[in-house]
Structure formats: structure tokens, C-alpha cells
N, CA, C and O atoms as CSV, one atom per row, in Angstrom:
chain,resi,resn,atom,element,x,y,z
A,1,MET,N,N,7.607,-10.104,-23.209
A,1,MET,CA,C,7.168,-8.827,-23.735
A,1,MET,C,C,8.399,-8.017,-24.144
A,1,MET,O,O,9.386,-7.954,-23.411
A,2,PHE,N,N,8.326,-7.414,-25.299
A,2,PHE,CA,C,9.366,-6.515,-25.789
A,2,PHE,C,C,8.754,-5.137,-25.993
A,2,PHE,O,O,7.557,-5.012,-26.253
A,3,ALA,N,N,9.569,-4.123,-25.876
A,3,ALA,CA,C,9.122,-2.759,-26.171
A,3,ALA,C,C,10.246,-2.033,-26.891
A,3,ALA,O,O,11.377,-1.994,-26.405
A,4,LYS,N,N,9.943,-1.469,-28.026
A,4,LYS,CA,C,10.901,-0.668,-28.775
A,4,LYS,C,C,10.859,0.770,-28.264
A,4,LYS,O,O,9.804,1.259,-27.862
A,5,HIS,N,N,12.003,1.440,-28.281
A,5,HIS,CA,C,12.091,2.819,-27.809
A,5,HIS,C,C,11.157,3.719,-28.601
A,5,HIS,O,O,11.068,3.628,-29.826
A,6,SER,N,N,10.463,4.591,-27.879
A,6,SER,CA,C,9.600,5.590,-28.490
A,6,SER,C,C,9.513,6.781,-27.540
A,6,SER,O,O,9.462,6.607,-26.323
A,7,ASP,N,N,9.498,7.984,-28.099
A,7,ASP,CA,C,9.343,9.184,-27.280
A,7,ASP,C,C,7.874,9.505,-27.028
A,7,ASP,O,O,7.564,10.506,-26.383
A,8,ASN,N,N,6.971,8.675,-27.525
A,8,ASN,CA,C,5.534,8.872,-27.354
A,8,ASN,C,C,5.023,8.096,-26.140
A,8,ASN,O,O,5.695,7.192,-25.641
A,9,GLY,N,N,3.839,8.455,-25.676
A,9,GLY,CA,C,3.166,7.688,-24.638
A,9,GLY,C,C,3.448,8.107,-23.212
A,9,GLY,O,O,3.081,7.388,-22.282
A,10,PHE,N,N,4.092,9.256,-23.007
A,10,PHE,CA,C,4.359,9.721,-21.643
A,10,PHE,C,C,3.113,10.374,-21.053
A,10,PHE,O,O,2.374,11.067,-21.751
A,11,LEU,N,N,2.893,10.148,-19.770
A,11,LEU,CA,C,1.811,10.776,-19.020
A,11,LEU,C,C,2.431,11.736,-18.013
A,11,LEU,O,O,3.601,11.593,-17.658
A,12,SER,N,N,1.653,12.714,-17.551
A,12,SER,CA,C,2.168,13.683,-16.591
A,12,SER,C,C,1.317,13.638,-15.315
A,12,SER,O,O,0.343,14.382,-15.194
A,13,PRO,N,N,1.683,12.768,-14.364
A,13,PRO,CA,C,0.890,12.649,-13.139
A,13,PRO,C,C,1.019,13.863,-12.220
A,13,PRO,O,O,0.118,14.147,-11.430
A,14,VAL,N,N,2.153,14.585,-12.326
A,14,VAL,CA,C,2.430,15.771,-11.516
A,14,VAL,C,C,3.115,16.772,-12.437
A,14,VAL,O,O,3.906,16.382,-13.295
A,15,GLU,N,N,2.820,18.057,-12.268
A,15,GLU,CA,C,3.440,19.076,-13.113
A,15,GLU,C,C,4.961,18.966,-13.057
A,15,GLU,O,O,5.552,18.938,-11.978
A,16,GLY,N,N,5.589,18.902,-14.237
A,16,GLY,CA,C,7.040,18.814,-14.332
A,16,GLY,C,C,7.576,17.399,-14.306
A,16,GLY,O,O,8.784,17.192,-14.416
A,17,ILE,N,N,6.697,16.421,-14.162
A,17,ILE,CA,C,7.121,15.016,-14.119
A,17,ILE,C,C,6.320,14.233,-15.145
A,17,ILE,O,O,5.089,14.240,-15.132
A,18,GLU,N,N,7.038,13.559,-16.033
A,18,GLU,CA,C,6.401,12.698,-17.029
A,18,GLU,C,C,6.843,11.269,-16.784
A,18,GLU,O,O,7.988,11.028,-16.401
A,19,MET,N,N,5.937,10.315,-17.004
A,19,MET,CA,C,6.281,8.911,-16.818
A,19,MET,C,C,5.677,8.069,-17.933
A,19,MET,O,O,4.658,8.405,-18.536
A,20,LYS,N,N,6.356,6.965,-18.170
A,20,LYS,CA,C,5.892,6.029,-19.192
A,20,LYS,C,C,6.229,4.624,-18.732
A,20,LYS,O,O,7.362,4.343,-18.344
A,21,THR,N,N,5.241,3.742,-18.778
A,21,THR,CA,C,5.502,2.333,-18.502
A,21,THR,C,C,6.166,1.739,-19.731
A,21,THR,O,O,5.658,1.865,-20.846
A,22,LEU,N,N,7.304,1.091,-19.520
A,22,LEU,CA,C,8.051,0.497,-20.633
A,22,LEU,C,C,7.606,-0.933,-20.885
A,22,LEU,O,O,7.198,-1.273,-21.995
A,23,VAL,N,N,7.684,-1.773,-19.860
A,23,VAL,CA,C,7.232,-3.167,-19.946
A,23,VAL,C,C,6.702,-3.588,-18.577
A,23,VAL,O,O,6.984,-2.949,-17.563
A,24,TYR,N,N,5.934,-4.670,-18.568
A,24,TYR,CA,C,5.422,-5.190,-17.309
A,24,TYR,C,C,5.115,-6.676,-17.464
A,24,TYR,O,O,4.933,-7.185,-18.570
A,25,GLY,N,N,5.064,-7.344,-16.334
A,25,GLY,CA,C,4.730,-8.760,-16.309
A,25,GLY,C,C,3.701,-9.001,-15.227
A,25,GLY,O,O,2.960,-8.089,-14.858
A,26,GLU,N,N,3.648,-10.206,-14.719
A,26,GLU,CA,C,2.679,-10.540,-13.678
A,26,GLU,C,C,3.031,-9.918,-12.335
A,26,GLU,O,O,2.139,-9.578,-11.559
A,27,LYS,N,N,4.335,-9.762,-12.050
A,27,LYS,CA,C,4.763,-9.369,-10.709
A,27,LYS,C,C,5.498,-8.045,-10.621
A,27,LYS,O,O,5.723,-7.548,-9.518
A,28,ARG,N,N,5.883,-7.451,-11.760
A,28,ARG,CA,C,6.625,-6.196,-11.689
A,28,ARG,C,C,6.383,-5.359,-12.933
A,28,ARG,O,O,5.908,-5.846,-13.959
A,29,LEU,N,N,6.730,-4.072,-12.808
A,29,LEU,CA,C,6.501,-3.107,-13.870
A,29,LEU,C,C,7.706,-2.172,-13.934
A,29,LEU,O,O,8.224,-1.756,-12.897
A,30,LEU,N,N,8.156,-1.839,-15.148
A,30,LEU,CA,C,9.311,-0.972,-15.376
A,30,LEU,C,C,8.841,0.331,-16.008
A,30,LEU,O,O,8.141,0.317,-17.020
A,31,SER,N,N,9.231,1.469,-15.405
A,31,SER,CA,C,8.815,2.783,-15.894
A,31,SER,C,C,10.009,3.708,-16.073
A,31,SER,O,O,11.040,3.568,-15.414
A,32,ARG,N,N,9.836,4.660,-16.988
A,32,ARG,CA,C,10.834,5.702,-17.218
A,32,ARG,C,C,10.212,7.027,-16.806
A,32,ARG,O,O,9.061,7.312,-17.136
A,33,PHE,N,N,10.982,7.840,-16.080
A,33,PHE,CA,C,10.505,9.138,-15.612
A,33,PHE,C,C,11.396,10.244,-16.149
A,33,PHE,O,O,12.622,10.133,-16.113
A,34,HIS,N,N,10.784,11.309,-16.645
A,34,HIS,CA,C,11.476,12.539,-17.023
A,34,HIS,C,C,11.061,13.582,-15.995
A,34,HIS,O,O,9.874,13.874,-15.843
A,35,LEU,N,N,12.037,14.142,-15.291
A,35,LEU,CA,C,11.781,15.068,-14.194
A,35,LEU,C,C,12.390,16.421,-14.535
A,35,LEU,O,O,13.593,16.509,-14.785
A,36,LYS,N,N,11.589,17.467,-14.550
A,36,LYS,CA,C,12.051,18.813,-14.887
A,36,LYS,C,C,12.651,19.513,-13.667
A,36,LYS,O,O,12.144,19.395,-12.552
A,37,LYS,N,N,13.721,20.231,-13.900
A,37,LYS,CA,C,14.363,21.023,-12.852
A,37,LYS,C,C,13.309,21.889,-12.142
A,37,LYS,O,O,12.496,22.551,-12.787
A,38,GLY,N,N,13.343,21.870,-10.810
A,38,GLY,CA,C,12.422,22.672,-10.012
A,38,GLY,C,C,11.120,21.979,-9.659
A,38,GLY,O,O,10.364,22.480,-8.827
A,39,SER,N,N,10.840,20.829,-10.278
A,39,SER,CA,C,9.598,20.135,-9.964
A,39,SER,C,C,9.714,19.408,-8.624
A,39,SER,O,O,10.808,19.096,-8.155
A,40,LYS,N,N,8.557,19.153,-8.031
A,40,LYS,CA,C,8.503,18.473,-6.742
A,40,LYS,C,C,7.487,17.344,-6.810
A,40,LYS,O,O,6.348,17.533,-7.236
A,41,LEU,N,N,7.922,16.175,-6.383
A,41,LEU,CA,C,7.009,15.044,-6.245
A,41,LEU,C,C,6.485,15.098,-4.821
A,41,LEU,O,O,7.261,14.952,-3.876
A,42,PRO,N,N,5.166,15.308,-4.643
A,42,PRO,CA,C,4.636,15.442,-3.286
A,42,PRO,C,C,4.783,14.155,-2.475
A,42,PRO,O,O,4.887,13.061,-3.031
A,43,ALA,N,N,4.787,14.305,-1.161
A,43,ALA,CA,C,4.867,13.151,-0.265
A,43,ALA,C,C,3.690,12.219,-0.526
A,43,ALA,O,O,2.544,12.658,-0.622
A,44,HIS,N,N,3.988,10.937,-0.637
A,44,HIS,CA,C,2.955,9.929,-0.879
A,44,HIS,C,C,3.502,8.553,-0.490
A,44,HIS,O,O,4.696,8.392,-0.241
A,45,SER,N,N,2.628,7.595,-0.445
A,45,SER,CA,C,3.038,6.206,-0.236
A,45,SER,C,C,2.070,5.318,-1.009
A,45,SER,O,O,0.977,5.746,-1.382
A,46,HIS,N,N,2.482,4.094,-1.239
A,46,HIS,CA,C,1.657,3.105,-1.937
A,46,HIS,C,C,2.145,1.731,-1.513
A,46,HIS,O,O,3.251,1.613,-0.987
A,47,PRO,N,N,1.355,0.694,-1.725
A,47,PRO,CA,C,1.748,-0.640,-1.261
A,47,PRO,C,C,2.871,-1.283,-2.073
A,47,PRO,O,O,3.383,-2.334,-1.686
A,48,HIS,N,N,3.256,-0.676,-3.182
A,48,HIS,CA,C,4.253,-1.256,-4.079
A,48,HIS,C,C,5.674,-0.977,-3.616
A,48,HIS,O,O,5.985,0.143,-3.211
A,49,GLU,N,N,6.544,-1.989,-3.672
A,49,GLU,CA,C,7.973,-1.767,-3.485
A,49,GLU,C,C,8.472,-1.052,-4.730
A,49,GLU,O,O,8.036,-1.354,-5.841
A,50,GLN,N,N,9.385,-0.104,-4.548
A,50,GLN,CA,C,9.848,0.741,-5.654
A,50,GLN,C,C,11.373,0.787,-5.632
A,50,GLN,O,O,11.977,1.179,-4.633
A,51,THR,N,N,11.988,0.385,-6.739
A,51,THR,CA,C,13.440,0.387,-6.863
A,51,THR,C,C,13.799,1.258,-8.058
A,51,THR,O,O,13.212,1.120,-9.132
A,52,GLY,N,N,14.770,2.162,-7.872
A,52,GLY,CA,C,15.068,3.104,-8.940
A,52,GLY,C,C,16.547,3.267,-9.234
A,52,GLY,O,O,17.408,2.900,-8.434
A,53,PHE,N,N,16.821,3.837,-10.422
A,53,PHE,CA,C,18.171,4.126,-10.896
A,53,PHE,C,C,18.144,5.483,-11.586
A,53,PHE,O,O,17.326,5.711,-12.477
A,54,MET,N,N,19.034,6.383,-11.180
A,54,MET,CA,C,19.117,7.705,-11.792
A,54,MET,C,C,20.022,7.632,-13.020
A,54,MET,O,O,21.237,7.473,-12.898
A,55,VAL,N,N,19.428,7.748,-14.186
A,55,VAL,CA,C,20.171,7.693,-15.445
A,55,VAL,C,C,20.966,8.977,-15.631
A,55,VAL,O,O,22.147,8.939,-15.975
A,56,SER,N,N,20.316,10.113,-15.403
A,56,SER,CA,C,20.982,11.410,-15.532
A,56,SER,C,C,20.269,12.418,-14.653
A,56,SER,O,O,19.081,12.276,-14.364
A,57,GLY,N,N,21.001,13.437,-14.231
A,57,GLY,CA,C,20.388,14.500,-13.456
A,57,GLY,C,C,20.686,14.418,-11.977
A,57,GLY,O,O,21.597,13.714,-11.540
A,58,LYS,N,N,19.873,15.175,-11.198
A,58,LYS,CA,C,20.109,15.283,-9.762
A,58,LYS,C,C,18.798,15.642,-9.063
A,58,LYS,O,O,18.058,16.511,-9.525
A,59,MET,N,N,18.518,14.967,-7.946
A,59,MET,CA,C,17.362,15.300,-7.121
A,59,MET,C,C,17.649,14.906,-5.679
A,59,MET,O,O,18.520,14.079,-5.407
A,60,THR,N,N,16.904,15.510,-4.761
A,60,THR,CA,C,16.929,15.054,-3.381
A,60,THR,C,C,15.714,14.164,-3.197
A,60,THR,O,O,14.579,14.593,-3.405
A,61,LEU,N,N,15.959,12.930,-2.809
A,61,LEU,CA,C,14.900,11.950,-2.582
A,61,LEU,C,C,14.763,11.754,-1.082
A,61,LEU,O,O,15.738,11.455,-0.392
A,62,TYR,N,N,13.559,11.922,-0.590
A,62,TYR,CA,C,13.260,11.737,0.830
A,62,TYR,C,C,12.491,10.429,0.987
A,62,TYR,O,O,11.419,10.258,0.407
A,63,ILE,N,N,13.042,9.515,1.770
A,63,ILE,CA,C,12.375,8.253,2.080
A,63,ILE,C,C,12.179,8.228,3.585
A,63,ILE,O,O,13.151,8.207,4.340
A,64,ASP,N,N,10.935,8.229,4.021
A,64,ASP,CA,C,10.605,8.212,5.446
A,64,ASP,C,C,11.360,9.318,6.188
A,64,ASP,O,O,11.969,9.071,7.229
A,65,GLN,N,N,11.314,10.533,5.649
A,65,GLN,CA,C,11.902,11.751,6.220
A,65,GLN,C,C,13.428,11.881,6.035
A,65,GLN,O,O,13.980,12.943,6.320
A,66,GLU,N,N,14.117,10.831,5.568
A,66,GLU,CA,C,15.558,10.932,5.337
A,66,GLU,C,C,15.803,11.391,3.905
A,66,GLU,O,O,15.383,10.728,2.956
A,67,GLY,N,N,16.494,12.543,3.747
A,67,GLY,CA,C,16.779,13.077,2.428
A,67,GLY,C,C,18.189,12.745,1.979
A,67,GLY,O,O,19.147,12.889,2.740
A,68,VAL,N,N,18.309,12.296,0.724
A,68,VAL,CA,C,19.613,11.952,0.154
A,68,VAL,C,C,19.708,12.577,-1.233
A,68,VAL,O,O,18.766,12.502,-2.021
A,69,LEU,N,N,20.844,13.191,-1.524
A,69,LEU,CA,C,21.097,13.721,-2.856
A,69,LEU,C,C,21.366,12.544,-3.781
A,69,LEU,O,O,22.308,11.781,-3.568
A,70,VAL,N,N,20.537,12.398,-4.807
A,70,VAL,CA,C,20.656,11.299,-5.767
A,70,VAL,C,C,21.139,11.888,-7.080
A,70,VAL,O,O,20.529,12.811,-7.619
A,71,GLU,N,N,22.257,11.339,-7.601
A,71,GLU,CA,C,22.848,11.822,-8.845
A,71,GLU,C,C,22.971,10.677,-9.845
A,71,GLU,O,O,22.718,9.517,-9.520
A,72,SER,N,N,23.363,11.026,-11.060
A,72,SER,CA,C,23.543,10.047,-12.126
A,72,SER,C,C,24.341,8.841,-11.625
A,72,SER,O,O,25.420,8.998,-11.054
A,73,GLY,N,N,23.807,7.641,-11.842
A,73,GLY,CA,C,24.468,6.406,-11.431
A,73,GLY,C,C,24.026,5.882,-10.079
A,73,GLY,O,O,24.334,4.741,-9.736
A,74,ASP,N,N,23.304,6.694,-9.293
A,74,ASP,CA,C,22.839,6.261,-7.977
A,74,ASP,C,C,21.541,5.455,-8.094
A,74,ASP,O,O,20.825,5.544,-9.091
A,75,SER,N,N,21.259,4.675,-7.062
A,75,SER,CA,C,20.033,3.877,-7.048
A,75,SER,C,C,19.417,3.887,-5.660
A,75,SER,O,O,20.058,4.310,-4.698
A,76,TRP,N,N,18.175,3.422,-5.551
A,76,TRP,CA,C,17.440,3.444,-4.291
A,76,TRP,C,C,16.397,2.334,-4.280
A,76,TRP,O,O,16.041,1.774,-5.317
A,77,SER,N,N,15.921,2.033,-3.081
A,77,SER,CA,C,14.832,1.079,-2.911
A,77,SER,C,C,13.916,1.593,-1.811
A,77,SER,O,O,14.367,1.925,-0.715
A,78,ILE,N,N,12.636,1.655,-2.115
A,78,ILE,CA,C,11.638,2.159,-1.175
A,78,ILE,C,C,10.674,1.028,-0.855
A,78,ILE,O,O,10.001,0.524,-1.754
A,79,PRO,N,N,10.593,0.619,0.403
A,79,PRO,CA,C,9.640,-0.431,0.766
A,79,PRO,C,C,8.195,0.035,0.539
A,79,PRO,O,O,7.926,1.235,0.507
A,80,GLY,N,N,7.293,-0.897,0.386
A,80,GLY,CA,C,5.879,-0.560,0.256
A,80,GLY,C,C,5.372,0.162,1.493
A,80,GLY,O,O,5.842,-0.084,2.604
A,81,ASN,N,N,4.405,1.059,1.294
A,81,ASN,CA,C,3.728,1.794,2.360
A,81,ASN,C,C,4.639,2.734,3.153
A,81,ASN,O,O,4.309,3.106,4.279
A,82,VAL,N,N,5.781,3.121,2.578
A,82,VAL,CA,C,6.676,4.085,3.219
A,82,VAL,C,C,6.553,5.414,2.477
A,82,VAL,O,O,6.664,5.461,1.252
A,83,GLU,N,N,6.323,6.493,3.228
A,83,GLU,CA,C,6.170,7.805,2.604
A,83,GLU,C,C,7.487,8.253,1.964
A,83,GLU,O,O,8.563,8.055,2.527
A,84,HIS,N,N,7.380,8.862,0.774
A,84,HIS,CA,C,8.541,9.384,0.071
A,84,HIS,C,C,8.120,10.574,-0.786
A,84,HIS,O,O,6.951,10.734,-1.138
A,85,ARG,N,N,9.124,11.412,-1.112
A,85,ARG,CA,C,8.906,12.600,-1.941
A,85,ARG,C,C,10.226,12.972,-2.583
A,85,ARG,O,O,11.263,12.409,-2.230
A,86,ALA,N,N,10.208,13.916,-3.526
A,86,ALA,CA,C,11.448,14.312,-4.200
A,86,ALA,C,C,11.395,15.772,-4.612
A,86,ALA,O,O,10.329,16.319,-4.893
A,87,GLU,N,N,12.585,16.400,-4.643
A,87,GLU,CA,C,12.782,17.750,-5.158
A,87,GLU,C,C,13.852,17.658,-6.237
A,87,GLU,O,O,14.971,17.222,-5.969
A,88,VAL,N,N,13.513,18.066,-7.449
A,88,VAL,CA,C,14.392,17.888,-8.606
A,88,VAL,C,C,15.257,19.127,-8.815
A,88,VAL,O,O,14.738,20.232,-8.975
A,89,MET,N,N,16.601,18.936,-8.812
A,89,MET,CA,C,17.542,20.054,-8.957
A,89,MET,C,C,18.008,20.274,-10.389
A,89,MET,O,O,18.396,21.387,-10.744
A,90,GLU,N,N,17.977,19.234,-11.216
A,90,GLU,CA,C,18.377,19.314,-12.625
A,90,GLU,C,C,17.390,18.484,-13.431
A,90,GLU,O,O,16.776,17.557,-12.903
A,91,ASP,N,N,17.236,18.817,-14.713
A,91,ASP,CA,C,16.461,17.934,-15.568
A,91,ASP,C,C,17.040,16.536,-15.417
A,91,ASP,O,O,18.254,16.352,-15.515
A,92,SER,N,N,16.187,15.558,-15.179
A,92,SER,CA,C,16.655,14.217,-14.823
A,92,SER,C,C,15.853,13.138,-15.535
A,92,SER,O,O,14.718,13.355,-15.958
A,93,VAL,N,N,16.472,11.972,-15.654
A,93,VAL,CA,C,15.807,10.770,-16.159
A,93,VAL,C,C,16.060,9.659,-15.145
A,93,VAL,O,O,17.201,9.415,-14.752
A,94,ALA,N,N,15.000,8.995,-14.728
A,94,ALA,CA,C,15.107,7.885,-13.791
A,94,ALA,C,C,14.326,6.693,-14.328
A,94,ALA,O,O,13.317,6.848,-15.016
A,95,ILE,N,N,14.810,5.512,-14.000
A,95,ILE,CA,C,14.132,4.263,-14.332
A,95,ILE,C,C,13.719,3.622,-13.018
A,95,ILE,O,O,14.525,3.543,-12.090
A,96,GLU,N,N,12.466,3.160,-12.923
A,96,GLU,CA,C,12.000,2.550,-11.687
A,96,GLU,C,C,11.218,1.269,-11.954
A,96,GLU,O,O,10.518,1.130,-12.958
A,97,VAL,N,N,11.367,0.343,-11.013
A,97,VAL,CA,C,10.645,-0.932,-11.040
A,97,VAL,C,C,9.682,-0.929,-9.863
A,97,VAL,O,O,10.057,-0.563,-8.749
A,98,PHE,N,N,8.447,-1.334,-10.106
A,98,PHE,CA,C,7.436,-1.445,-9.069
A,98,PHE,C,C,6.980,-2.893,-8.960
A,98,PHE,O,O,6.763,-3.564,-9.970
A,99,SER,N,N,6.837,-3.368,-7.728
A,99,SER,CA,C,6.333,-4.719,-7.494
A,99,SER,C,C,5.446,-4.694,-6.259
A,99,SER,O,O,5.857,-4.177,-5.220
A,100,PRO,N,N,4.240,-5.241,-6.349
A,100,PRO,CA,C,3.621,-5.819,-7.539
A,100,PRO,C,C,3.309,-4.738,-8.578
A,100,PRO,O,O,3.559,-3.552,-8.359
A,101,VAL,N,N,2.769,-5.168,-9.687
A,101,VAL,CA,C,2.435,-4.263,-10.786
A,101,VAL,C,C,1.508,-3.153,-10.293
A,101,VAL,O,O,0.532,-3.415,-9.591
A,102,ARG,N,N,1.817,-1.928,-10.661
A,102,ARG,CA,C,0.924,-0.805,-10.372
A,102,ARG,C,C,-0.135,-0.757,-11.458
A,102,ARG,O,O,0.151,-0.388,-12.597
A,103,GLU,N,N,-1.336,-1.123,-11.112
A,103,GLU,CA,C,-2.437,-1.142,-12.077
A,103,GLU,C,C,-2.661,0.242,-12.683
A,103,GLU,O,O,-3.019,0.352,-13.856
A,104,ASP,N,N,-2.451,1.316,-11.882
A,104,ASP,CA,C,-2.665,2.670,-12.374
A,104,ASP,C,C,-1.604,3.110,-13.372
A,104,ASP,O,O,-1.768,4.142,-14.023
A,105,TYR,N,N,-0.519,2.349,-13.507
A,105,TYR,CA,C,0.543,2.671,-14.462
A,105,TYR,C,C,0.454,1.823,-15.741
A,105,TYR,O,O,1.256,2.010,-16.655
A,106,LEU,N,N,-0.488,0.916,-15.816
A,106,LEU,CA,C,-0.630,0.100,-17.027
A,106,LEU,C,C,-1.108,0.968,-18.179
A,106,LEU,O,O,-1.954,1.843,-17.991
A,107,PRO,N,N,-0.568,0.729,-19.380
A,107,PRO,CA,C,-0.991,1.504,-20.547
A,107,PRO,C,C,-2.492,1.361,-20.789
A,107,PRO,O,O,-3.061,0.280,-20.639
A,108,LYS,N,N,-3.111,2.458,-21.159
A,108,LYS,CA,C,-4.540,2.472,-21.475
A,108,LYS,C,C,-4.696,2.326,-22.986
A,108,LYS,O,O,-4.664,3.315,-23.718
A,109,ASP,N,N,-4.863,1.100,-23.444
A,109,ASP,CA,C,-4.982,0.858,-24.902
A,109,ASP,C,C,-6.399,1.004,-25.390
A,109,ASP,O,O,-6.663,0.835,-26.581
């Protein structure tokens, strides 16, 4: 599967946070997130393992109650079923991989 860059197709699951699935296969899914300064991702968990890379910006990411300042160039991995949340300090862009595929993130064609 190939995907050409496009600024279209972003969804907003939480106010101030936009996401777009870029590509996916049988076992994993790649998404891009645009996070607005001041936005908060509420505490949640899901069965999917989540691995991320901060392209630009700054946020505090809490994984199982441990908070870490994440800046451009940093990365993280969240095991499945572990609670996590985030507070965004600067407009940010993050790329994340989910495994297995998050069915709720598949494009609705």
C-alpha cells in the first residue's frame, strides 16, 4: 500500500487533536496526529500497542501515571491496555503506529 501526502482526510476525535490514518496492513496501522497547544488527550486505554515519534512540538505524555516531557525527536511505546493521557504545550505533530490494526481508525470510504 502506498499513500501520497495530502492535507485532507483528518478527523478530530478530541477537541484540539486531529488524526489521519496514513497506511495500514494486516497487523499494524500508521497515523499522523496534529495536536494544538493547550489541548488535552483524556486518560484512556485500548488493547493496541502504540509506538510514537514526536516530529515537532512539545507535550507531557503520561503512561501509567508516569509523566515525561516529550519534545521533537523523542519517541515512546505504550503497551496494550495501559492507561495514558497527554497535555500539549506547543502545536505538535506526532506519528504513531498501532498494532494490531485499530479498526476505529480505518478510513471510511
